[in-house]
N, C-alpha and C positions, 0 to 999 in steps of 0.2 A: 266404655272401651274406645280407644282411638281407631279411626279408619286407617286401614293399610292399603297401599296402592299395589295393584296387580295388573298384569297384562292378560287380555283374553287370547287364548291360543287355540281354542276350538269351541264350537257351539253345536250341541246335539240335543234335539227335542226339548228346547227350553232350558237346558242346563249348560253352564259355562265352565270350561276348564280354564283355571286361572293360575298364573305362575308369577313369581317375583324374584327369581334367581336363587331362592332358598328352598321353597316348598311349592308343591302343586296342590290345589284345592278345587273343589267343585262348588260353584256359586249359583245362586238364583237371584231373580230380580223381585223387588217389591212392586206393589201396584203403581206407585207414583213413578218409579223409574221406567216401567213399561210404557207409561203414557208419554213421558218426556223424551225418551231416548230409544233409538233403534241401534242396539249394540251389535257391533260387528267384530270379526277377528282383527286383532291388532290394537283394539281400543285399550286405553289405560283407564282403570276404574278404581273407585274407592270402595272398600269392602269392610263390613263390620260383622263380627260374629254375634248372632242372636240365638241364645241357647245352643243347639247343636247344628245350626245352619249358618252358612256364610251368605250374607245378603249384600248385593250390589246396590249402593246408595247413590252413586254419581258417576257419570262418564266424563272424564277430563277432556279438555279442548284438544281437538285433533290437529296434528301437523299437516296432514293431508288425508284424503280418502278416495276410494274408487267405488262407483256404483256397481259396475260389472268388471270383475268379481268384487263382492263386498268385502273390502279390506281397508285398514287404516294405519297411519303412522309408519309408512315405508321410508327408510333412509336412502336406499339405493336399489336400482333395478339392474339385474344382470341380464342383458339382452343377448340371447344365445343365437348364433348363426352357425351353420355347418358349412365347411368349405366345399363339400360335395355331398350329394344324396341327402337332402336337396341343396341346390346352390343358394347363395345368399339372396334374400329378398330385401333389396335396398329401399324400396318404397315403405315396406313395413318397418324397417330399421329407422328410417327418418321419422315416421309417425310416432314410434315408441320414444325416440329421443325428444321430440317436441312435447309429448305428454309428460315425460319425466320432468323436463325443465319447467313446464307450466305448473307443476305441482311441487316444486322444490325437492325433487328426487334426483340424486346423482345417477346418470346413466353410465354403466360399464359394459362395454361390448366384449362378449366372450366368443371368440372364434374357435369352434370345436371341430373335431375330426382332423386335426392338422397332420396326423400320421398318414393321411391319404394323399398328400400333395408334396411337391417339391418346394424348397424354400422360396424360390422365385416365382411361385404361382401367381398368375395375374390377379386373382381375387385378393390374395393377401397384399399384393403391391397396391391395389386400389384402396383397400382399407387403410393401409399405412399412409398413403399419399393424401387421402381425403379426410379420414376421421381422426387418425392420430395427429395429423398435421394441424387440425384445429383445436387440439388440446384435450380430446376425449380419451379416457382410459380404455385401453384395449388389452385383453389377456388372451393367450393362445393355449388351448387345452386339447387333451385326448384322454379318453378313459384308459388307454393303454400306456399312459405316461403319468405315473403317480406324482412326479415332481411338478408337472404342470397343474395338477389338481391342488397340490399344496400351495402353489403360488396364488391360485384363486381363493383358497381358504384364508390366506393372510388378508386379502381384501375384504373378507366378510367380518372380520373380528370387530366386535363392539357395535355392530350395525343390525338393523332389521332389513333383510334383503329379500327381494322377490325375483323369480326367474321368469323370463318371457321369451317368446320366439315361436316360429312355426312348428308344427308337428314334425317329428322326425329329426330334429336338429340335435337331440341328445340331452334335453333338459332333465328328464327323469333319470337317465344314467348318471349324469353329473351329480344330481341331488342325492342319489342313492350312495354314491361314494363318499359324499360329505356327511350325510346323516348317519350312515352305517346301519346298525341294527335297530335304530329307533323306529323304523317303519319299513315294512315290506312294500317297496314301491314297484308297481307292475311296470315292466318295460315293454313298450310297444315295438312292433316290427315294421319295417318299411314295406309298404304294399308293393309287390313286384310289378303290378300293372300301372298304378298311379304314381309310384315313386314318392308317395306322401306317407308320413307316419300316421299311426292310429292314435286317437286321443285316449290317454290312459288315466290321467289324474281325475278324480271324481269329486273332490270337495276342497273347501278352503281350510287349511290348518297351519298353525305356526309352530315350528319345531325349535326347541332350545338346543343349540350346539354347545354353548357354555353359558356362564352366568349372564353375559350381556350380548350374546350373539344369537340371532334368530334367523331362520329361513322360512319364508312363506311357500308352502306347497299348494299350488292352486291352479285350476284351469282358467282359461278365458283371456289371459293377457294378449294372446296372439290375435284375438278377434275384435278387440275394442276399437272404436272409432274416436275421433277427436271431438267428442260431444260437447265439451265445455271450453273449446279454444275458438276465438273469433278470428276471422280472416285478417282484420286490421291489426291484430296482435301477433300474427304468425311470424313476422320478420324478427320479433324479439327473441326467438328461440333458435336463431341461426347465428352461431358464434362468428362465422366468417364475414357476416355483414357489419359487425360492430365497428370495424376500422374504416368502413366506407364513408365517403363524404358526398352524399347526394345534395343537389341544390335545394331540395325541399325536405323539411323535417318529416312530413307525412308521406314521403315517397314509399310506395308499396313494392317497388322493384319489379312490377309486372307490366303495367300499361304505359309507363313513362318511357320516353326516348332516352337512348344512351347518352345523349348530350347533357341531360340533367341527372341521370341515374348512374352513380359510381359503381353500384353493384353490377349493372349490365356491362359497364366498361371492363370491370375486373373479370367477368365471365369471358368476354371476348379475348382478353389478354392471357387467359389461362390461370390467373391467380385464384379464382373461384372455380371449382369443378362444374363443368357445364351440365353433366347428367344430374348432379345433386340440385343444381339450380332449376333444371327443368322439372324435377320432382316437386320442388318448392312451388313453382308456378301451378302445377297440377293440383296440389293440395290447397293452395290459395283459392283457385277457382272453384273447387268443390265446396270449400267452407263458405265462400261468398254466395254460391247457389243456395246452400242451406239457410244462410242468413236472409237472403232475399225472399225465399219462400216463407220464412217465419214472420217477417215483418212487412210484407207487402200485401 
């Protein structure tokens, strides 16, 4: 019997829920597969039916994967920020964009709770001037505006999408509206004293919205660090640096003088946002410290 290809959508007690757009089955691993592969949610696997069991024989090559949380083959990351309660965390946003680009994942910024602000709110203006201006996709949502959620749904079609962001920004509320009755997603409440949301999502699971559209419901994306990005490569994930003409090809845009660093000149002239550049310098120095500790 020919092997069929399925996607791993949930793992529970050594059993794998597998889907291929037509059917759902439960699979197990053979002894050899257990030794060779650490199967995670999002993996594409070859499955063969042996008697009354579906046995995973091979894990196909991954497009990308994360260690924490353990997921694979993500097409795009919906980075959710709330415009209020809590305010946007731009350091976290920049880190998430960097990690997406380093793993060939398209970042999409989702500004949630837009019903709480006026159109000319300074946070929205900042996001438009800085992030939309460099070509990143931005979508504006509110769970009280079904049309805004439908616009987001259009961006999900035909993709495996993960949601990330701080607690309290509304990830679970948005996900619940998109997934519907497929899962009872517990919604956290904003802590009145800390103004931070409570973590509500407990495990990693991939939900099928339609034949080729999936959403990863998972904790952890708001807490990861840039564990596999080196300081010397950081500049490659800043779109606004691409058109700069520094005197030296290996310019890090940190310690160099503005006489030789075009990025610094564009920061001074206002072409590149100063705050985002300062966050770049902070992240660069942190990554360099990690690198130096590792190799000295």
